[in-house]
C-alpha positions in Angstrom: -4.2 79.5 -18.7 -7.4 80.2 -16.7 -8.6 77.3 -14.3 -12.1 75.7 -15.4 -13.1 74.6 -12.0 -15.6 72.1 -13.1 -13.4 70.5 -15.6 -10.7 70.4 -13.0 -12.9 68.7 -10.5 -13.8 66.0 -13.1 -10.0 65.4 -13.9 -9.1 65.0 -10.2 -12.1 62.7 -9.5 -10.5 60.4 -11.9 -7.4 60.1 -9.5 -9.6 59.3 -6.3 -10.0 55.6 -6.7 -7.4 52.9 -6.4 -8.9 50.9 -9.3 -8.6 53.9 -11.4 -5.1 54.4 -10.4 -4.2 50.9 -11.2 -5.7 51.4 -14.6 -3.7 54.3 -15.2 -0.6 52.1 -14.2 -1.4 49.6 -16.7 -2.1 52.0 -19.6 1.2 53.6 -18.9 2.6 50.5 -20.6 0.7 51.4 -23.7 -2.6 50.9 -25.3 -4.8 48.0 -23.8 -8.0 46.4 -24.9 -10.8 46.4 -22.1 -10.5 42.6 -22.2 -6.8 42.9 -21.1 -7.7 45.3 -18.4 -10.3 42.8 -17.1 -7.6 40.1 -16.9 -5.4 42.2 -15.0 -8.0 43.6 -12.4 -10.1 41.9 -10.0 -13.3 43.6 -10.9 -16.3 42.9 -13.1 -16.8 44.1 -16.7 -19.6 46.9 -15.6 -17.4 48.0 -12.9 -14.6 48.5 -15.5 -17.0 50.4 -17.8 -17.8 52.6 -15.0 -14.2 53.3 -14.2 -13.4 53.9 -17.9 -16.3 56.4 -18.2 -14.8 58.5 -15.6 -11.5 58.2 -16.8 -12.5 59.2 -20.3 -14.8 61.9 -19.2 -11.7 63.4 -17.5 -9.8 63.5 -20.6 -6.9 61.5 -19.2 -7.9 58.5 -21.1 -9.1 58.0 -24.7 -11.0 55.1 -26.0 -11.2 53.7 -29.5 -13.7 51.0 -30.8 -12.2 48.2 -33.0 -14.8 45.7 -33.8 -16.8 44.8 -30.5 -13.7 45.6 -28.4 -12.8 49.3 -26.7 -9.1 50.0 -26.7 -7.8 52.5 -24.1 -4.8 54.7 -24.0 -3.4 57.6 -21.9 -4.2 60.9 -23.7 -1.1 63.2 -23.9 -3.3 66.2 -24.2 -5.4 65.3 -21.4 -2.4 64.6 -19.1 -0.9 68.0 -20.1 -3.9 69.8 -19.2 -4.3 68.1 -15.9 -0.5 68.9 -15.2 -1.3 72.5 -15.9 -4.3 72.5 -13.3 -2.1 71.0 -10.8 0.6 73.6 -11.3 -1.9 76.3 -11.1 -3.7 74.9 -7.7 -0.1 74.2 -6.1 1.7 77.5 -7.2 2.6 79.0 -4.0 3.7 82.3 -5.5 0.2 82.5 -7.2 -1.4 82.1 -3.9 0.5 84.6 -1.8 0.3 87.2 -4.7 -2.7 88.5 -6.4 -4.0 85.8 -8.2 -3.0 87.2 -11.5 -0.4 84.6 -12.4 -3.4 82.1 -12.4 -4.6 83.7 -15.7 -1.6 82.5 -17.8 
């Protein structure tokens, strides 16, 4: 896998906020409606929307609309991609060799 630097930056931006980490913890229990996330968090609806946009843009979270409510869950595909990016970035063998292993 070749590292897409821009996409990787968007992914790791999603992990750079305490509220988004808390949202991910809540979603690790399963799909949640935005209204349930708001009940659990001490933030406003616009703030939740902002955080959910960042999480969805990263691919880590996916949303689906049901009536007037949005339901969110962790994306298996998105988390697997993030894991691969992290592995590439932290592979010390790759850093000490000629970087060819980063093109897996």
